[in-house]
TIVEXSE-475490 format. One record per residue (C-alpha): residue in three letters; x, z, y. Coordinates in steps of 0.2 Angstrom, whole numbers, plus 5000, padded with zeros to 4 digits. Each point is the difference from the previous one (the first is absolute). Example, Ala and Ser with C-alpha at 12.3 -4.5 7.8 and 13.67 -1.06 7.14 Angstrom:
2
ALA506250394978/SER500649975017/
//
This chain:
291
MET525550024948/LYS498550155004/ILE498750025012/ILE499650165009/ASN498450005010/ILE500150145014/GLY498150015004/SER498550095003/LEU498950094987/ASN498350025007/ILE498250064994/ASP498849875005/TYR498150065005/VAL499149835000/TYR498349995008/GLU498849854998/VAL499049955015/ASP498949885005/SER501149985017/PHE501550095007/VAL499650145010/LYS499949975019/LYS500650115014/GLY498950165003/GLU499049944985/THR499650104984/LYS499449934984/LEU499750044983/SER501249914987/ASN499249934984/LYS501450064989/LEU501550094999/ASN501549984987/ILE501750085000/TYR501449924993/SER501950004999/GLY500849895015/GLY501349985013/LYS500949845002/GLY501650084992/LEU498950044983/ASN499149845000/GLN501649885002/SER500850124986/ILE498649964988/ALA499949825004/LEU501949984997/LYS499850094982/ARG498449914996/ALA501049835005/GLY501450054987/ALA501350075012/GLU500850184997/VAL499850095015/TYR500550185007/HIS498850095013/GLY500750125014/GLY498750105008/LEU499350165005/ILE498350084995/GLY499250185002/LYS499350104986/ASP498349905002/GLY500949844996/SER500650034983/PHE498949884993/LEU500849865010/LYS501750044991/GLU499050004983/LEU499349835003/LEU501849945002/GLU500750074986/LYS498449934989/GLU500549815008/LYS501850044994/VAL500650005018/ASN501650125001/THR499650155010/ASP501550105001/PHE500249975018/ILE498350085004/SER499950175007/ILE498650145003/VAL500150075018/ASN499050145009/SER498749885009/PRO498549914995/SER500249834994/GLY499849845010/HIS498349945000/ALA498849855006/ILE498349995005/ILE499449844996/GLN498549895005/VAL499549874989/ASP498549885008/GLU498849894990/SER501149845002/GLY501550104992/ASP501150025016/ASN500750175003/CYS500550105014/ILE501250164996/LEU500450165009/LEU501750074994/HIS500750185000/GLY501850004997/GLY500150184992/ALA501550024987/ASN500549825003/GLN500550065017/LEU501450134994/PHE501549914994/THR501550065006/GLU501849925000/GLU500450124985/ILE498749944989/VAL500249815005/ASP501950024996/SER499650084984/ILE499049864994/LEU501149855006/GLU501650094993/ASN499349924983/PHE499949825005/ASN501449885004/LYS500349835009/GLY498949864993/ASP498650124996/TYR498349985009/LEU499250125012/LEU498249975004/LEU499250095016/GLN498550025008/ASN499550075016/GLU499050154996/ILE501650134998/ASN501150085014/LEU501949975002/MET499849824997/GLU501449955012/TYR501250114990/ILE499549944984/ILE500249825005/ASN501850045006/LYS500650104985/ALA499249864987/SER501049885012/GLU501750084998/LYS499950034981/GLY499649815000/LEU498150004993/ILE498949855002/ILE498850075012/VAL498149934998/LEU498850075014/ASN498149985000/PRO499750055019/SER498450094999/PRO499250095008/ILE500549925016/ASN500550145013/SER501050025016/LYS501650064989/LEU500249844991/LYS500849915013/SER501450135001/TYR500549994982/PRO501649904995/LEU499049854994/ASP501449885001/LYS500850104985/VAL498349954989/ASP500349874987/ILE498249954996/PHE498450045010/ILE498349984992/LEU498550025014/ASN498449935005/GLU499449915015/VAL499650165010/GLU501750064997/GLY500849845004/LYS499149995017/GLU500450165005/LEU502049984997/THR500049845009/ASN498750005012/LYS499449824993/GLU498449944993/LYS500249844991/GLU500750024982/GLU501349875002/ASP500650095016/ILE500050174992/LEU501049944986/ASN501249915011/GLU500350155012/LEU500450124986/ILE501249884993/SER500849965016/LYS500150195003/TYR500750064983/LEU501149874994/LYS500550064983/ALA498250054994/GLN498749934991/PHE498250015004/VAL498450004990/LEU498449995012/THR498550034993/LEU498449925007/GLY498550074989/GLU498849864995/LYS501249885009/GLY501350034987/VAL501850045003/ARG501649915008/TYR501950054996/GLY501449965013/PHE501850014998/LYS501249905012/ASP499349834999/GLU499050024983/ARG498150015002/ILE498850024984/GLU498150025002/VAL498850074985/ASN498249995001/ALA498950144997/LYS498950014985/GLN498050005004/VAL499250164994/LYS498750115006/ALA500850155008/MET499450174995/ASP501450115007/THR501549955009/THR500950165001/ALA501449974988/ALA500249825001/GLY501750005012/ASP500750124988/THR499649914985/PHE500849845008/THR501550095005/GLY500350084982/TYR499749844991/TYR501049895012/LEU501550114999/ALA499950024981/SER499949814998/MET501649975009/LEU501050134991/SER499349924983/GLY500949845007/LYS498449905005/SER500349885015/VAL499350055016/GLN498449874997/GLU499650084983/ALA500250185006/LEU498849955016/GLU498849934987/THR500050154989/ALA499850125014/THR498649915005/VAL499150004985/ALA500350194998/SER499350045017/SER498549894998/ILE499550094983/THR500350175011/VAL498749955013/THR498749994988/ARG500350184994/GLU499450165009/GLY501550135003/ALA501850005004/ALA501050024986/ASP498949984987/SER499549835007/ILE501849944995/PRO500049884986/TYR501249994986/MET501249854998/LYS499049944984/GLU498549975011/ILE500949905011/LEU500749904986/GLU498349984992/
//
């Protein structure tokens, strides 16, 4: 059983600010840090640090060669990463004094997938292998349909939310890992329980992991419900918390842990991430979770 993560590779420009910039406002930042990022890259690193063997499929420009080098340093398989004639994707991230963030994303190379590139990646994977996706690349509908035809188990983190998302063949997704904002957008519901129930009734075959920040996480599959409380920590930067959770949850499930154990492990991992600055750099190793 193999895991292929077809996902974004970004350069993150992280600005520390007293408060987020408002409409019409110009302000000085307190500090600038440049990190490796992208939900795809972050989740591949989280998977690997959690103990999974993961392949990454992605596109970068010449300016993003260090992103591939980082994945190779982490022992993520990069055979399916290509360099294209475009700047790499990048994000401008504001982090305020409380550790919250807001992100402006530019797709760059991440938006240049072709059907031929997708086919050349997926031909190396077979029925029962896992495909992890986020919503920072193009051709999502094509990727989901092709993976479903091949019998891959499709895991979707539907972030960032945009108008295209509801047009995807979401009925072919096996596992959704999403936050409260994304859940509200997909269901037009406000309460956590209503969001979960609506998703389960709409996508009958899928499992749902609904992350709720400081309120913890809720799992739903058919009639089964599980809740895990968040760990209380002082947040410094929440940038990669969701990506850490996704990688650790999936890796834990693949290692044979129960849903309850996987949720608890992922919760601990993400609680460590928010106490550190940066995206990929903030993701913990499994030994830290065990400690």
